[in-house]
VOROKE-667549 format. One record per residue (C-alpha): residue number from 1; residue in three letters; x, y, z. Coordinates in Angstrom, 3 decimals, m for minus. Example, Ala and Ser with C-alpha at 12.3 -4.5 7.8 and 13.67 -1.06 7.14 Angstrom:
<vexbas>
pos: 1; code: ala; px: 12.300; py: m4.500; pz: 7.800
pos: 2; code: ser; px: 13.670; py: m1.060; pz: 7.140
</vexbas>
This chain:
<vexbas>
pos: 1; code: unk; px: 77.548; py: 77.621; pz: 1.101
pos: 2; code: unk; px: 76.108; py: 77.406; pz: m2.397
pos: 3; code: unk; px: 76.597; py: 80.292; pz: m4.735
pos: 4; code: unk; px: 73.509; py: 82.450; pz: m5.044
pos: 5; code: unk; px: 72.294; py: 82.624; pz: m8.610
pos: 6; code: unk; px: 70.943; py: 85.965; pz: m9.710
pos: 7; code: unk; px: 68.539; py: 86.703; pz: m12.527
pos: 8; code: unk; px: 70.499; py: 87.452; pz: m15.670
pos: 9; code: unk; px: 73.472; py: 85.238; pz: m14.702
pos: 10; code: unk; px: 74.520; py: 82.796; pz: m17.407
pos: 11; code: unk; px: 74.152; py: 79.256; pz: m16.106
pos: 12; code: unk; px: 76.103; py: 76.161; pz: m16.936
pos: 13; code: unk; px: 74.255; py: 72.941; pz: m17.633
pos: 14; code: unk; px: 75.236; py: 71.642; pz: m14.228
pos: 15; code: unk; px: 73.969; py: 74.815; pz: m12.533
pos: 16; code: unk; px: 70.633; py: 74.528; pz: m14.375
pos: 17; code: unk; px: 70.263; py: 70.888; pz: m13.323
pos: 18; code: unk; px: 71.133; py: 71.778; pz: m9.730
pos: 19; code: unk; px: 68.669; py: 74.671; pz: m9.764
pos: 20; code: unk; px: 65.776; py: 72.333; pz: m10.713
pos: 21; code: unk; px: 66.815; py: 69.727; pz: m8.151
pos: 22; code: unk; px: 67.132; py: 72.359; pz: m5.394
pos: 23; code: unk; px: 63.776; py: 73.927; pz: m6.326
pos: 24; code: unk; px: 61.912; py: 70.616; pz: m6.114
pos: 25; code: unk; px: 63.771; py: 69.622; pz: m2.916
pos: 26; code: unk; px: 62.816; py: 72.957; pz: m1.300
pos: 27; code: unk; px: 59.085; py: 72.304; pz: m1.746
pos: 28; code: unk; px: 57.077; py: 70.995; pz: 1.209
pos: 29; code: unk; px: 56.307; py: 67.257; pz: 0.955
pos: 30; code: unk; px: 52.535; py: 67.864; pz: 0.916
pos: 31; code: unk; px: 52.766; py: 70.509; pz: m1.814
pos: 32; code: unk; px: 50.719; py: 70.041; pz: m4.978
pos: 33; code: unk; px: 53.813; py: 71.094; pz: m6.907
pos: 34; code: unk; px: 55.729; py: 68.039; pz: m5.664
pos: 35; code: unk; px: 53.121; py: 65.778; pz: m7.269
pos: 36; code: unk; px: 52.917; py: 67.934; pz: m10.417
pos: 37; code: unk; px: 56.689; py: 68.127; pz: m10.854
pos: 38; code: unk; px: 57.386; py: 64.467; pz: m10.058
pos: 39; code: unk; px: 59.702; py: 63.245; pz: m12.836
pos: 40; code: unk; px: 60.157; py: 66.736; pz: m14.292
pos: 41; code: unk; px: 63.691; py: 66.938; pz: m12.906
pos: 42; code: unk; px: 64.644; py: 63.750; pz: m14.785
pos: 43; code: unk; px: 63.076; py: 65.022; pz: m18.029
pos: 44; code: unk; px: 64.637; py: 68.471; pz: m17.558
pos: 45; code: unk; px: 68.081; py: 67.006; pz: m16.850
pos: 46; code: unk; px: 67.845; py: 64.895; pz: m20.010
pos: 47; code: unk; px: 66.798; py: 67.896; pz: m22.100
pos: 48; code: unk; px: 69.544; py: 70.092; pz: m20.633
pos: 49; code: unk; px: 72.123; py: 67.392; pz: m21.303
pos: 50; code: unk; px: 70.938; py: 67.038; pz: m24.929
pos: 51; code: unk; px: 70.484; py: 70.789; pz: m25.537
pos: 52; code: unk; px: 66.791; py: 70.444; pz: m26.321
pos: 53; code: unk; px: 64.840; py: 72.824; pz: m24.203
pos: 54; code: unk; px: 61.236; py: 71.985; pz: m25.097
pos: 55; code: unk; px: 58.308; py: 72.402; pz: m22.768
pos: 56; code: unk; px: 56.541; py: 69.579; pz: m21.010
pos: 57; code: unk; px: 53.446; py: 70.324; pz: m23.108
pos: 58; code: unk; px: 55.476; py: 70.149; pz: m26.342
pos: 59; code: unk; px: 57.085; py: 66.959; pz: m25.098
pos: 60; code: unk; px: 53.655; py: 65.501; pz: m24.250
pos: 61; code: unk; px: 52.236; py: 66.583; pz: m27.629
pos: 62; code: unk; px: 55.226; py: 65.062; pz: m29.395
pos: 63; code: unk; px: 54.786; py: 61.813; pz: m27.449
pos: 64; code: unk; px: 51.068; py: 61.785; pz: m28.298
pos: 65; code: unk; px: 51.813; py: 62.328; pz: m32.002
pos: 66; code: unk; px: 54.364; py: 59.539; pz: m31.928
pos: 67; code: unk; px: 51.907; py: 57.291; pz: m30.083
pos: 68; code: unk; px: 49.230; py: 58.109; pz: m32.670
pos: 69; code: unk; px: 51.641; py: 57.370; pz: m35.510
pos: 70; code: unk; px: 52.662; py: 54.117; pz: m33.847
pos: 71; code: unk; px: 49.007; py: 53.225; pz: m33.376
pos: 72; code: unk; px: 48.285; py: 53.910; pz: m37.062
pos: 73; code: unk; px: 51.322; py: 51.866; pz: m38.058
pos: 74; code: unk; px: 50.235; py: 49.056; pz: m35.744
pos: 75; code: unk; px: 46.716; py: 49.145; pz: m37.236
pos: 76; code: unk; px: 48.149; py: 48.995; pz: m40.780
pos: 77; code: unk; px: 50.420; py: 46.135; pz: m39.785
pos: 78; code: unk; px: 47.464; py: 44.433; pz: m38.096
pos: 79; code: unk; px: 45.401; py: 44.756; pz: m41.287
pos: 80; code: unk; px: 48.278; py: 43.451; pz: m43.416
pos: 81; code: unk; px: 48.760; py: 40.611; pz: m40.959
pos: 82; code: unk; px: 45.057; py: 39.758; pz: m41.175
pos: 83; code: unk; px: 45.263; py: 39.748; pz: m44.987
pos: 84; code: unk; px: 48.342; py: 37.518; pz: m44.797
pos: 85; code: unk; px: 46.613; py: 35.199; pz: m42.332
pos: 86; code: unk; px: 43.517; py: 35.063; pz: m44.534
pos: 87; code: unk; px: 45.674; py: 34.376; pz: m47.576
pos: 88; code: unk; px: 47.579; py: 31.722; pz: m45.648
pos: 89; code: unk; px: 44.319; py: 30.144; pz: m44.539
pos: 90; code: unk; px: 43.056; py: 30.174; pz: m48.125
pos: 91; code: unk; px: 46.287; py: 28.548; pz: m49.337
pos: 92; code: unk; px: 46.081; py: 25.918; pz: m46.580
pos: 93; code: unk; px: 42.464; py: 25.168; pz: m47.496
pos: 94; code: unk; px: 43.376; py: 24.895; pz: m51.182
pos: 95; code: unk; px: 46.374; py: 22.697; pz: m50.302
pos: 96; code: unk; px: 44.199; py: 20.468; pz: m48.142
pos: 97; code: unk; px: 41.573; py: 20.221; pz: m50.899
pos: 98; code: unk; px: 44.286; py: 19.316; pz: m53.425
pos: 99; code: unk; px: 45.726; py: 16.768; pz: m50.989
pos: 100; code: unk; px: 42.271; py: 15.175; pz: m50.648
pos: 101; code: unk; px: 41.911; py: 15.174; pz: m54.434
pos: 102; code: unk; px: 45.359; py: 13.593; pz: m54.853
pos: 103; code: unk; px: 44.527; py: 11.021; pz: m52.168
pos: 104; code: unk; px: 41.283; py: 10.212; pz: m53.979
pos: 105; code: unk; px: 43.080; py: 9.918; pz: m57.308
pos: 106; code: unk; px: 45.795; py: 7.728; pz: m55.786
pos: 107; code: unk; px: 43.116; py: 5.524; pz: m54.244
pos: 108; code: unk; px: 41.346; py: 5.281; pz: m57.612
pos: 109; code: unk; px: 44.638; py: 4.485; pz: m59.359
pos: 110; code: unk; px: 45.364; py: 1.762; pz: m56.793
pos: 111; code: unk; px: 41.869; py: 0.292; pz: m57.288
pos: 112; code: unk; px: 42.202; py: 0.392; pz: m61.074
pos: 113; code: unk; px: 45.703; py: m1.094; pz: m60.936
pos: 114; code: unk; px: 44.447; py: m3.949; pz: m58.758
pos: 115; code: unk; px: 41.452; py: m4.540; pz: m61.053
pos: 116; code: unk; px: 43.759; py: m4.472; pz: m64.090
pos: 117; code: unk; px: 46.159; py: m6.910; pz: m62.433
pos: 118; code: unk; px: 43.251; py: m9.195; pz: m61.517
pos: 119; code: unk; px: 41.992; py: m9.061; pz: m65.119
pos: 120; code: unk; px: 45.498; py: m9.879; pz: m66.394
pos: 121; code: unk; px: 45.800; py: m12.754; pz: m63.924
pos: 122; code: unk; px: 42.380; py: m14.065; pz: m64.988
pos: 123; code: unk; px: 43.361; py: m13.754; pz: m68.661
pos: 124; code: unk; px: 46.684; py: m15.517; pz: m68.029
pos: 125; code: unk; px: 44.911; py: m18.305; pz: m66.152
pos: 126; code: unk; px: 42.296; py: m18.622; pz: m68.918
pos: 127; code: unk; px: 44.932; py: m18.771; pz: m71.670
pos: 128; code: unk; px: 47.158; py: m21.042; pz: m69.593
pos: 129; code: unk; px: 44.248; py: m23.434; pz: m69.226
pos: 130; code: unk; px: 43.596; py: m23.266; pz: m72.981
pos: 131; code: unk; px: 47.304; py: m23.733; pz: m73.742
pos: 132; code: unk; px: 47.535; py: m26.637; pz: m71.296
pos: 133; code: unk; px: 44.437; py: m28.155; pz: m72.943
pos: 134; code: unk; px: 45.957; py: m27.676; pz: m76.423
pos: 135; code: unk; px: 49.258; py: m29.199; pz: m75.231
pos: 136; code: unk; px: 47.347; py: m32.165; pz: m73.829
pos: 137; code: unk; px: 45.482; py: m32.533; pz: m77.158
pos: 138; code: unk; px: 48.788; py: m32.195; pz: m79.090
pos: 139; code: unk; px: 50.373; py: m34.867; pz: m76.922
pos: 140; code: unk; px: 47.324; py: m37.093; pz: m77.371
pos: 141; code: unk; px: 47.414; py: m36.488; pz: m81.143
pos: 142; code: unk; px: 51.176; py: m37.253; pz: m81.243
pos: 143; code: unk; px: 50.547; py: m40.417; pz: m79.238
pos: 144; code: unk; px: 47.719; py: m41.409; pz: m81.592
pos: 145; code: unk; px: 49.896; py: m40.684; pz: m84.657
pos: 146; code: unk; px: 52.708; py: m42.826; pz: m83.221
pos: 147; code: unk; px: 50.242; py: m45.598; pz: m82.386
pos: 148; code: unk; px: 48.854; py: m45.471; pz: m85.914
pos: 149; code: unk; px: 52.379; py: m45.494; pz: m87.383
pos: 150; code: unk; px: 53.196; py: m48.600; pz: m85.351
pos: 151; code: unk; px: 49.957; py: m50.221; pz: m86.500
pos: 152; code: unk; px: 50.696; py: m49.217; pz: m90.115
pos: 153; code: unk; px: 54.197; py: m50.584; pz: m89.793
pos: 154; code: unk; px: 52.820; py: m53.859; pz: m88.340
pos: 155; code: unk; px: 50.262; py: m54.115; pz: m91.185
pos: 156; code: unk; px: 52.894; py: m53.379; pz: m93.797
pos: 157; code: unk; px: 55.160; py: m55.995; pz: m92.285
pos: 158; code: unk; px: 52.362; py: m58.583; pz: m92.297
pos: 159; code: unk; px: 51.534; py: m57.753; pz: m95.854
pos: 160; code: unk; px: 55.165; py: m58.275; pz: m96.738
pos: 161; code: unk; px: 55.650; py: m54.789; pz: m97.936
pos: 162; code: unk; px: 58.563; py: m54.320; pz: m95.658
</vexbas>
């Protein structure tokens, strides 16, 4: 038989836990107290074990304060996150705009480089044609000079100067 606990007796932690468990177990199943005290034995056992001893109302109020603080923290983090996302979006937009600008500049550089190369090729071809023409004229002039030298030599030989 269990020891009868009297008012004024000092209780051990185990006796206090057992007292709560026995009290709740002694209640009729359809009692309002069973519904009200559901989970209280677990909370009470935890408090007894940790030497707390705060009321359910204090525990609830503490939990509500913590929940409120967590909510405020979450809201602050949410706002900071939104700022970071907005900043990130702004940076991405700026990066994309710069990338478009760089692409446009690279395209323009490629077009200008091609036009410059075409102009150089045209200039080379023009000067090559002029040089080829001058070489042809030089060769023709050299040929004419040699022909005239031969003719002069023939004339000098006929005249007996040689």
